[in-house]
Each structure stands twice: as C-alpha cells, then as structure tokens.
N, C-alpha and C positions, 0 to 999 in steps of 0.2 A: 654527315653527322659527326664524324671524328673530330673535325676542327672545333666544333662548338662544345664538345665535352671535355672539361678539364678535371673535374673531380668526381669519382665514382665510388659508390658504396656497393659492395658485393655481399649478398647474404646467401649462405649455403645451409640447407636444411639437414636435420639429423639423419633422415633416411638415406641421404646421399653420402654424408660423412662416414656413416657406420655400416654402409651396405645393408640397409634395412634391418639394423640391429645386430648384425653378425660380428661386430667389433670394428675398429677403425679400418677404413678402406684406404690403405696407404697409397695405392695406385691412383685413386681418385684425388687424394690430397696433392700428390705430386703433379697430376694433370692440371689442377687449378693453379698451383704455384707456377707452372710453366706458362699458363695463359695470363696470369697477373704480371709475370715478368715481361711478357710481350706488351701489355698495357703500359708498363713502366718505360719500355723502349719507345713507345709512342708518346712519351712525356705526359702521362696521365697520373694524377694522384689517386691512389686506391686504398680504401679501408675495407678490411674483410670482417664481416660479422658472421661468426660460425657457431652453429649449434653443435651438439654432439657430446658434451661433457658427461651428462647424465647417462646417455646411451652407452658411451664408452666405459663408464664406470660400472654399469650393469654387466657388461660383458666381462670386465676384469674380475668382478665379484661373482660371476657365474649366476647372475639373477636372470631368470627367464621372463619375468613380468615386471613392468614398471611399478615400483612401490608407491603406496599412497601416503605414507607418513612423511612429514616434513624432514625429520632428522635422517631418515633413510635416503631421501632424495638428496639432501645436502651431503651426506657421506658419499653417495655415488658420484655427485658432481666433483667433490674434492679428489676422489681417486681418478676419475676420468679426465679431469682437466690437465693433470700431469702428462698423461699420454698424448692428449690432443695437442697441446702446445709443443711438446717435444717433437711430435711428428711434423707439425707445420714448420718449426724452426729448421729441421733437417731438410725438408723439401725446398724451402726458400734459399737455404745456404747453397744449394746446388747452382743457383742462379746469381750468387754473389749479393743476395739481398738479406738485410737484417729484419727481424720481426720484433714487435713489442706486444706484450699481453696487457690488455686493459679489461678489467671486470667491473661492471657497473650495476647499480640498482637504481630504482626510480628515485630513491632518496637522494642519490648523488646529483640528479638532474633537476630535482624540485628545489634544491637550495641554490639560490642565484649565484652565490660566490663559488660553490663547487661546480656549478654548471659552466661558469666562465673559465674556471681552472681546467676543467675537462676539455673545453674547446681549445684553450691555449696549448695544452699538452698535445692534442691531436694535430693541430696545425704545425707545431714544432716538429713532431715526428715526421710529418709529410715533407717538411722543408729539409729534413735530414735524410730523405729518401728511404725511410723505414716503413715497413708495412705494419700498421696497427691491426692487431687481431682482437676483436671485441666479442665478449660473451656476457650474458647476464651472470651476476655473481651468485649463482645458485647455492654456494656453500653457506652464505649467511642470510640470503633473502628470505623474507616471510611473505605470506599472502597479501599483507597490507601494502607492501612496497615493491612487489614484483611487477615486471612488465607484462608477464603472462605468456609471451612468446617472442621469439627473436625477430619476427617480422616487424612487430611494434618497435622493438629496440633499434632495428636497422633504420626505420623511418625517423625515429627521434635523433639518431646519429646524423642522418641526412640533413635534418633541420639544424642540428648543432653546428655543422661545418659548412652549411649551405651548398650541398652537393648538387651537381648538375643532373646526375642520374643515379637511381637506385635499381640494381639488378637483383631480383629474387630468384635464385636457382632452386628448383624443386624437382619432385619426381613426376611432374605432369608437364605436358607440352605447353601449357598456358591456360588461359581462361576460355571455357567453352560456353556456348549458349545454354547448355544444360549439362548435367553430370554424364560424361561419356561412358561411364561404367554402367549406367542404367539406361540412358537414352542413346540408341545407336545413330539417331539422326542429328545429334549434337555436332556443331561445327566450331572450329577455333575462331576466336575473336582476335584479330591481328592488331587492331588499333581502335581505341575508344577513349573519350574524354573521361577523366577520373570521377567527375561528379554526375555522370549520366545515370539517371534513376534506374535504368534497366539492369545496372550492375548488381543491385541488391537481390534481384530475382535470379540472376545467373549463378551466384555464389552458392556452393554447397555447404555441408556441415564441417565437422572437425576432420582432421587428417588421420593418419595411420596410428597404430598403437605406439609407435616410437615417437612420431612427431606430434607436437602440441597444436600446430597451426594448420588450419584448413584454408580453402580459397577465400573464405569470408575475411579472415584475419589479414590476408594479403591485400584485399581491397581496402580495408580500413587503414592498413599501413600506407598504401599508395595515397590515400586521401590526406593522411598526416604529412607525408613527404611533400605533397603538392603545396602545402602552406608556405614552403620556402621556394616554390617554383621548380621543384624536382620532379621530373618524369620518372615513372616506374616501369620496368619490364619484368614480366614473369615468364621464365623460360625453363626448358628441360635441362637439368644440370649435366646430363651425360651427352648432350649434343656436341658434336665434334667442334673444338675451338670456338665455343659459343661466345666467350667474352670478347676476343679480338674481332670476331665477325660482327657482333652487335655494335661495338665501338666504331667500326668502319662503315656502319650504315645498313647492314643487312637486316631484313625483317625476319626476326625469329621470335616465337612465342607471342605474348600479348603486351602491347605498349599502352600504358595508361597515361594519357597526356594531361599534364597540369594545366587546366584551362582557367585558373583563377589568378588574380594578381598576387604576387608574393607579399606576405605581410612582414612588417618590421620585425627585427630579430627579437626584441624584448616581448612583443605581443605574441610572437611564435612560441616563446618560452612559456608565456601565460597559458596559451591554448593547449600546448602539448605536453608540458613537463610537470605541471602541478597537479596534485591530487584534489579532486572536487570534494568539498566538505559540506556543501549545502545546496539548496535549490530555492530559487525565487520564481514565482509565477507573476507575470506582468500584465497590466491592462493594455488595451490596444494603443492608447496614446504613448505610453512608455516604449512599446515595441517600435512604433513609428519614429519616435525621437532618437532611439539608439540606431536603428537600421538606416534611416534616411536622412537624418539631420546631424549625425555625429555628436549628439549631446550626451551628457552624463545621465545616470539613473538616479532619480530622486525618490525618496520614500513614498511620495503620494502615488507613484505609479505601480506599487507592489501590492498584489492581491493576496498572495499566500507565501508562507515561509516554512521550509522544512530543513531538518539537519541541526547539528549542534556545532556551529563554527564560531571562531573568534575573529576579532578585528584583524584584517590583513590577510585572511585566508581566501581561497578561491571558491566562488559560488557559480553555479550554472543557472542561466536565466532562460525561462521558457515563456512562450505565449500561452494564451488560454486554451489552445487546442493541443498542448503537450509537445510542441516543436521547439527544440533548443535553438535560441537565436544568438547566444553568446556566453562568454565567461569573463569574470572579472574579480578583482580583489575588493573585498567588501570593507567599508570603513567602520562598521559597527558589528558587535557580536550578534549571534542569533537571538539571544534574549532581548537585547535592545532593539534589534530590527523588528521583532514582533510588537514591541511597545510603540514604534513609530510607523507601523504598517498603515499605508494610505494617508499618512500625516502631511499636511502642508509644511513647507520649509520653515515658516515662522513659528510653528508650534513644537519643533523638535526639542528645543532647550527646555520648554516648560514641561514636556512629557518625561524627559530623561534627567533633568536637573543639570545638564551640561550640553555643550555643543562642540563636537570635534570637527565635523565637516558637514556642509549643507548637502553634499552628494552622498548617496548610499554607496554607489560605485562611480568613481571618476572616469571620464571617457579615456584618459591616458592609461588607465588600468583595466580597460575593457577591450575585448576582441570579439568581433563577429565570427560565429562559426557556421 
C-alpha cells in the first residue's frame, strides 16, 4: 500500500490531543510528530488536521465544562490555539520540519476563489516540505458557517488537495458492528465499502464531553472524502507507530474503501463546500433524466420548492420519496422558481417577463450525490 499512497491527511481528535480534557498531552503530540516525520522520510505528503484548541483553552482558563455561548467558545479557542500551535511547532522542530498554521471556516471553502487560493497555498507548503496544521477557525466562526466537527473539515481538505488517504485517529479502535461499550458481542469491522448501507446502523451517537464528533460524523466524513477517491481509515490514536504501520500496509482499525468513481474537482466543490440554501422536489421523469441521461434540470420537472435562495446559489434536489439525488447551482431565485414550477420551457418568458436560461439547473453545475 505504501507505494500507492502519496498524499495523506491525518486528523487527530480532541480527546487524544488533550488527554481527555486534562490539558495538552505534549508526549502524545511529540509521538505523532515522530510518526509524521517517518512518513516524510517515506516521501509522503502529510497534512495534519488537529482538534484541541477549545479543549486546551478550557484547561488554560480552568473551565471544567465546555461552555455553550459562542463568545466563550471563541475565547477558549483563541487562548488554546496559541498553546496548541506552539506545542506542535516545538515537536516538529525536533525532526527538522517546519509547520504552518491554517485556520479555515466553511466560508473560506464555499467561495470559489478562496477555495482555489487555499488549495494553492496547501500544495505550495507541501512542495516546500512544510507540515500544514489545519483547524477550524473557532475564534471567528458562527453556527451558520462552521464545519461542525474536524472530521468534516479533514474530509473537505482531502477533497481540496485530492489526497490518497484520510486517517482519522480517535480514542476508539475503529468501527464496530455495534457500540462495544454497550454490546459485548460487537466486533471490529476491518474493511468495508464506504457506501455500504449497513454502516448507518453501525454508527453510534455523539462522542465524549470534550470531543464533538462521534462515529457517525466519521462515516459521513469518509463518504465526503470518497468523492475524490480518498479511502479513510479510522484507528486508535495511541496504537504504537500507527501511522507508519498503516502506510506500509498493515491492517489497523477500520478501512472505509472509496468504491465510487471520483468526481471532477469543480463538481466536488459543488457537492461538498457550498451551503445548501434551498430544496427542490422532482418528478420521476426529471430524476431519470438527471441520474441516467446526464441532462439538465428543467422547470417542468419540479414539483415543490422550499427555501429562500437567489440565482447562483446551491439547491438540493430530492425525488418524491425524500431521497436526495443531487445538488446544483440554480439559475433562478426561489420566488421566480415558484412562478415557473412545472412550466414548459416555452412558457418561462411569458410567466417571468424575461428569460435568463432555459434550464433551472444546468448539467455542468449539477452533481449526483
């Protein structure tokens, strides 16, 4: 496996970074720096996505419980980020490696120009043999633009740089057939296709008090990463030399195999990085045309419209049974879409008084999900 893996995203969870909330675990950080240095010796590009800023800030501020207010969370992130980055820089310096801090919000990746700039910066850092250390910009983020957890962020970074492998290090051995804390008969799943339907029933709820992400978010993240052909491995972060052993082909934890054809970079951006602003329910003919014939979405195929979107924003398309079939950039506002709902193409101009496009969503701006 080592020969095939060129670019790796490593995500480390809060409970590992902070020793379950007891403050930064410098020994653990030093250990991962050593392992990543070994990956660099094996000529691998590595990007580190690390949680822990808020938890580290809580410890520095002597807060025993995670706050609920946005401003307190942002303050904790600002305080904790200083110690987190300083600790990583010191650890990697021991191996002669430079690091770079990159803080992102969903807003950064939903804007196409900033998305491309972020990609160019990351690729340049890798070419310079620098270790990018990425975290969500919790200091300024709001609920409307947050990723929600660093599993999602890591998957989107995997899409951004077209990584070969995403490794999610957690405080669990991997994905089990059931929650092993409750069901003693649960067994570890070592390898499974990322779109296997049984994954949804295996995933538990949320994680610990410190961590935001449970196993479900990791499965969702793996499915996001798979859009660019990236496999995901969920493994125990304290396993001895887990990263070099994984890269050299050893089976550790759970490997979620990307079993779909990677989609083009721009459509990957559409599917994973834009905020959905509306919903369209389509008739059977429109669903077939989109899924099987690669055609555009016309107004005549739309049965219902919800949301308040403007021209050029992202809408999600569903069949009549409530299953999402794809996402795309819409050519008309929500108000105008409602006016041409079920409308034949030749009647659009008479209903609206103008005609921008005959398609509601052009096939070039649509991606099957």
